[in-house]
C-alpha positions as a LaTeX table, in Angstrom:
\begin{tabular}{lrrr}
\hline
Residue & $x$ (\AA) & $y$ (\AA) & $z$ (\AA) \\
\hline
Unk1 & 130.42 & 262.75 & $-30.60$ \\
Unk2 & 130.76 & 259.47 & $-29.51$ \\
Unk3 & 129.27 & 256.72 & $-29.80$ \\
Unk4 & 127.98 & 254.22 & $-26.99$ \\
Unk5 & 128.01 & 249.84 & $-27.19$ \\
Unk6 & 124.35 & 248.49 & $-27.28$ \\
Unk7 & 124.15 & 245.29 & $-26.13$ \\
Unk8 & 122.23 & 242.78 & $-28.90$ \\
Unk9 & 118.91 & 241.91 & $-28.06$ \\
Unk10 & 118.08 & 238.06 & $-27.81$ \\
Unk11 & 115.95 & 237.17 & $-31.19$ \\
Unk12 & 112.93 & 236.32 & $-28.76$ \\
Unk13 & 112.62 & 239.55 & $-29.14$ \\
Unk14 & 111.94 & 239.56 & $-32.26$ \\
Unk15 & 109.57 & 236.64 & $-32.63$ \\
Unk16 & 105.84 & 236.95 & $-31.91$ \\
Unk17 & 102.92 & 233.98 & $-32.95$ \\
Unk18 & 99.48 & 235.17 & $-34.24$ \\
Unk19 & 96.68 & 232.88 & $-33.18$ \\
Unk20 & 93.89 & 232.99 & $-36.22$ \\
Unk21 & 90.87 & 234.16 & $-34.90$ \\
Unk22 & 89.46 & 233.40 & $-38.09$ \\
Unk23 & 85.55 & 232.06 & $-38.00$ \\
Unk24 & 84.51 & 229.13 & $-40.95$ \\
Unk25 & 81.64 & 230.85 & $-42.59$ \\
Unk26 & 79.37 & 227.61 & $-42.22$ \\
Unk27 & 76.27 & 227.74 & $-44.65$ \\
Unk28 & 72.58 & 227.25 & $-42.48$ \\
Unk29 & 70.47 & 224.39 & $-43.21$ \\
Unk30 & 67.70 & 224.74 & $-45.38$ \\
Unk31 & 65.68 & 223.98 & $-42.21$ \\
Unk32 & 67.16 & 226.64 & $-39.78$ \\
Unk33 & 66.57 & 229.23 & $-42.65$ \\
Unk34 & 62.88 & 228.26 & $-43.00$ \\
Unk35 & 62.75 & 228.93 & $-39.45$ \\
Unk36 & 63.78 & 232.08 & $-39.81$ \\
Unk37 & 61.62 & 232.78 & $-42.60$ \\
Unk38 & 58.08 & 231.53 & $-39.93$ \\
Unk39 & 59.35 & 233.59 & $-37.71$ \\
Unk40 & 59.33 & 236.57 & $-39.90$ \\
Unk41 & 55.59 & 235.68 & $-40.84$ \\
Unk42 & 57.01 & 234.07 & $-44.49$ \\
Unk43 & 55.28 & 230.69 & $-44.72$ \\
Unk44 & 54.98 & 230.62 & $-48.09$ \\
Unk45 & 57.47 & 231.20 & $-51.19$ \\
Unk46 & 54.35 & 234.44 & $-52.10$ \\
Unk47 & 55.06 & 236.27 & $-48.71$ \\
Unk48 & 58.72 & 236.29 & $-49.45$ \\
Unk49 & 58.43 & 240.04 & $-51.27$ \\
Unk50 & 62.72 & 239.77 & $-51.95$ \\
Unk51 & 61.81 & 244.09 & $-51.26$ \\
Unk52 & 65.85 & 244.48 & $-50.25$ \\
Unk53 & 64.71 & 246.98 & $-47.81$ \\
Unk54 & 66.60 & 244.98 & $-44.97$ \\
Unk55 & 70.02 & 245.36 & $-47.50$ \\
Unk56 & 69.98 & 241.68 & $-48.93$ \\
Unk57 & 69.26 & 240.92 & $-52.43$ \\
Unk58 & 66.61 & 238.10 & $-50.79$ \\
Unk59 & 64.69 & 237.32 & $-47.76$ \\
Unk60 & 66.33 & 233.78 & $-47.80$ \\
Unk61 & 69.71 & 235.62 & $-47.28$ \\
Unk62 & 68.20 & 237.89 & $-45.08$ \\
Unk63 & 67.26 & 234.52 & $-42.90$ \\
Unk64 & 70.86 & 232.52 & $-43.35$ \\
Unk65 & 72.14 & 236.40 & $-42.23$ \\
Unk66 & 70.12 & 235.94 & $-39.14$ \\
Unk67 & 71.67 & 232.68 & $-38.28$ \\
Unk68 & 74.82 & 233.76 & $-38.64$ \\
Unk69 & 74.61 & 236.12 & $-36.16$ \\
Unk70 & 74.94 & 238.99 & $-38.97$ \\
Unk71 & 71.61 & 240.49 & $-38.75$ \\
Unk72 & 68.13 & 241.32 & $-36.68$ \\
Unk73 & 64.74 & 239.90 & $-38.14$ \\
Unk74 & 63.71 & 243.44 & $-37.29$ \\
Unk75 & 65.67 & 244.38 & $-40.11$ \\
Unk76 & 62.71 & 243.24 & $-42.57$ \\
Unk77 & 60.49 & 246.30 & $-43.10$ \\
Unk78 & 57.45 & 244.11 & $-44.44$ \\
Unk79 & 57.70 & 242.11 & $-40.79$ \\
Unk80 & 58.10 & 245.20 & $-38.94$ \\
Unk81 & 54.97 & 246.91 & $-40.27$ \\
Unk82 & 53.05 & 243.48 & $-40.16$ \\
Unk83 & 53.93 & 243.25 & $-36.50$ \\
Unk84 & 52.94 & 246.74 & $-36.00$ \\
Unk85 & 49.53 & 247.40 & $-37.44$ \\
Unk86 & 48.35 & 243.60 & $-35.45$ \\
Unk87 & 49.64 & 245.80 & $-32.37$ \\
Unk88 & 47.35 & 248.60 & $-33.53$ \\
Unk89 & 44.56 & 246.94 & $-34.38$ \\
Unk90 & 44.65 & 244.37 & $-30.80$ \\
Unk91 & 44.91 & 247.89 & $-29.06$ \\
Unk92 & 41.86 & 249.13 & $-31.14$ \\
Unk93 & 39.68 & 246.08 & $-30.74$ \\
Unk94 & 40.05 & 245.63 & $-26.50$ \\
Unk95 & 39.98 & 249.11 & $-25.82$ \\
Unk96 & 37.66 & 250.32 & $-23.57$ \\
Unk97 & 37.09 & 253.36 & $-25.46$ \\
Unk98 & 35.34 & 254.33 & $-28.54$ \\
Unk99 & 37.98 & 254.95 & $-31.36$ \\
Unk100 & 36.74 & 256.39 & $-34.63$ \\
Unk101 & 39.00 & 257.75 & $-37.51$ \\
Unk102 & 38.22 & 259.32 & $-40.22$ \\
Unk103 & 39.52 & 261.39 & $-43.12$ \\
Unk104 & 39.61 & 265.18 & $-44.09$ \\
Unk105 & 36.64 & 264.87 & $-46.14$ \\
Unk106 & 34.70 & 263.53 & $-42.45$ \\
Unk107 & 34.01 & 259.59 & $-43.97$ \\
Unk108 & 34.81 & 256.88 & $-41.42$ \\
Unk109 & 37.72 & 254.98 & $-42.09$ \\
Unk110 & 38.10 & 252.89 & $-39.29$ \\
Unk111 & 35.68 & 252.27 & $-36.02$ \\
Unk112 & 36.15 & 249.90 & $-32.63$ \\
Unk113 & 34.31 & 247.22 & $-31.24$ \\
Unk114 & 33.54 & 249.82 & $-27.94$ \\
Unk115 & 32.31 & 252.71 & $-30.20$ \\
Unk116 & 30.26 & 250.14 & $-32.99$ \\
Unk117 & 28.43 & 249.64 & $-29.16$ \\
Unk118 & 27.99 & 252.74 & $-28.29$ \\
Unk119 & 26.35 & 254.09 & $-31.55$ \\
Unk120 & 24.20 & 250.96 & $-32.21$ \\
Unk121 & 25.97 & 249.92 & $-35.12$ \\
Unk122 & 26.18 & 245.93 & $-36.11$ \\
Unk123 & 28.64 & 245.80 & $-38.95$ \\
Unk124 & 31.74 & 247.82 & $-39.64$ \\
Unk125 & 30.46 & 247.73 & $-43.86$ \\
Unk126 & 27.40 & 249.84 & $-42.63$ \\
Unk127 & 29.77 & 253.03 & $-41.75$ \\
Unk128 & 32.92 & 252.81 & $-43.73$ \\
Unk129 & 33.78 & 255.15 & $-46.13$ \\
Unk130 & 30.32 & 256.83 & $-45.02$ \\
Unk131 & 30.20 & 260.68 & $-43.98$ \\
Unk132 & 30.21 & 261.06 & $-39.87$ \\
Unk133 & 27.03 & 262.65 & $-39.82$ \\
Unk134 & 25.12 & 259.84 & $-40.79$ \\
Unk135 & 26.20 & 258.57 & $-36.97$ \\
Unk136 & 27.42 & 261.11 & $-35.28$ \\
Unk137 & 27.63 & 265.34 & $-35.40$ \\
Unk138 & 30.07 & 266.26 & $-37.55$ \\
Unk139 & 30.15 & 269.90 & $-35.99$ \\
Unk140 & 33.02 & 269.21 & $-33.81$ \\
Unk141 & 35.11 & 267.15 & $-36.15$ \\
Unk142 & 34.69 & 270.26 & $-38.43$ \\
Unk143 & 35.77 & 272.60 & $-35.72$ \\
Unk144 & 39.30 & 270.76 & $-35.17$ \\
Unk145 & 40.23 & 270.25 & $-38.94$ \\
Unk146 & 39.37 & 274.46 & $-39.59$ \\
Unk147 & 40.50 & 275.43 & $-36.32$ \\
Unk148 & 43.24 & 273.30 & $-35.69$ \\
Unk149 & 42.79 & 273.45 & $-31.79$ \\
Unk150 & 41.89 & 269.96 & $-30.81$ \\
Unk151 & 38.24 & 269.07 & $-28.78$ \\
Unk152 & 38.84 & 267.81 & $-24.91$ \\
Unk153 & 36.90 & 266.22 & $-23.25$ \\
Unk154 & 33.15 & 267.62 & $-24.58$ \\
Unk155 & 30.27 & 266.21 & $-23.26$ \\
Unk156 & 27.08 & 265.88 & $-25.50$ \\
Unk157 & 23.83 & 264.43 & $-25.30$ \\
Unk158 & 22.80 & 261.63 & $-27.94$ \\
Unk159 & 18.83 & 261.12 & $-28.44$ \\
Unk160 & 19.16 & 259.26 & $-30.89$ \\
Unk161 & 21.54 & 256.43 & $-28.62$ \\
Unk162 & 19.96 & 257.78 & $-25.51$ \\
Unk163 & 23.94 & 258.36 & $-24.03$ \\
Unk164 & 26.06 & 260.90 & $-23.15$ \\
Unk165 & 29.48 & 260.94 & $-25.39$ \\
Unk166 & 32.54 & 262.45 & $-23.90$ \\
Unk167 & 34.55 & 263.45 & $-27.17$ \\
Unk168 & 37.89 & 264.11 & $-27.35$ \\
Unk169 & 39.32 & 264.59 & $-31.48$ \\
Unk170 & 42.67 & 265.55 & $-32.47$ \\
Unk171 & 43.31 & 265.80 & $-36.03$ \\
Unk172 & 46.97 & 264.56 & $-37.59$ \\
Unk173 & 47.71 & 266.84 & $-39.86$ \\
Unk174 & 50.54 & 264.21 & $-41.28$ \\
Unk175 & 48.22 & 261.28 & $-41.78$ \\
Unk176 & 45.59 & 263.64 & $-42.66$ \\
Unk177 & 42.98 & 261.57 & $-40.44$ \\
Unk178 & 41.14 & 263.09 & $-37.46$ \\
Unk179 & 40.98 & 260.58 & $-34.84$ \\
Unk180 & 37.96 & 260.44 & $-32.51$ \\
Unk181 & 38.13 & 259.22 & $-28.60$ \\
Unk182 & 34.75 & 258.31 & $-27.34$ \\
Unk183 & 33.78 & 257.19 & $-23.58$ \\
Unk184 & 30.15 & 257.07 & $-22.14$ \\
Unk185 & 29.26 & 259.32 & $-19.57$ \\
Unk186 & 25.44 & 258.38 & $-19.38$ \\
Unk187 & 25.78 & 257.00 & $-15.19$ \\
Unk188 & 28.27 & 259.87 & $-14.72$ \\
Unk189 & 26.18 & 262.44 & $-16.55$ \\
Unk190 & 22.74 & 261.07 & $-14.16$ \\
Unk191 & 25.18 & 261.01 & $-11.01$ \\
Unk192 & 25.82 & 264.67 & $-11.55$ \\
Unk193 & 22.51 & 265.86 & $-12.55$ \\
Unk194 & 20.49 & 264.08 & $-9.89$ \\
Unk195 & 23.40 & 265.48 & $-6.84$ \\
Unk196 & 23.19 & 269.12 & $-9.21$ \\
Unk197 & 19.20 & 268.86 & $-7.93$ \\
Unk198 & 19.62 & 267.74 & $-4.63$ \\
\hline
\end{tabular}
């Protein structure tokens, strides 16, 4: 076979310059770390759990990583849980509907302000841990737990409180809780009965 002459390539063709883009690791100041810890709700040393769920050994290491842009505050599990619980409490406390939470033994676990007003309860401590039958008819709750079918918009008259309550009751089998949403429909029911009489 025949060989062909190839022109030599200029030397510059084989040269390449690389510019380092290595970032210098700077240590965040104590003030910056403290600022991140405060955002995570950790104001005292005993609040730094160092649980490791975020992937860092200590809360301070995690905060330093947040300062460097290598982590996010939402990686802190206790912070997320506390924020979620606070959000849930805000909803419960400000809902115009009554909310009642029972365990599967029909004992009151949570009750919000609206439900307390409807059921003439002055202090949560008066009902927490107590059987629901002390304040309400337990039968709808029993039906939901036994039949596994939610009660939706059931209306009952509670003579002891002088109100008609519309109840929606659900069973959360994962949390093993019964959730009741109560609405005072006394005015609506009076209007309905008035129009029926007419």
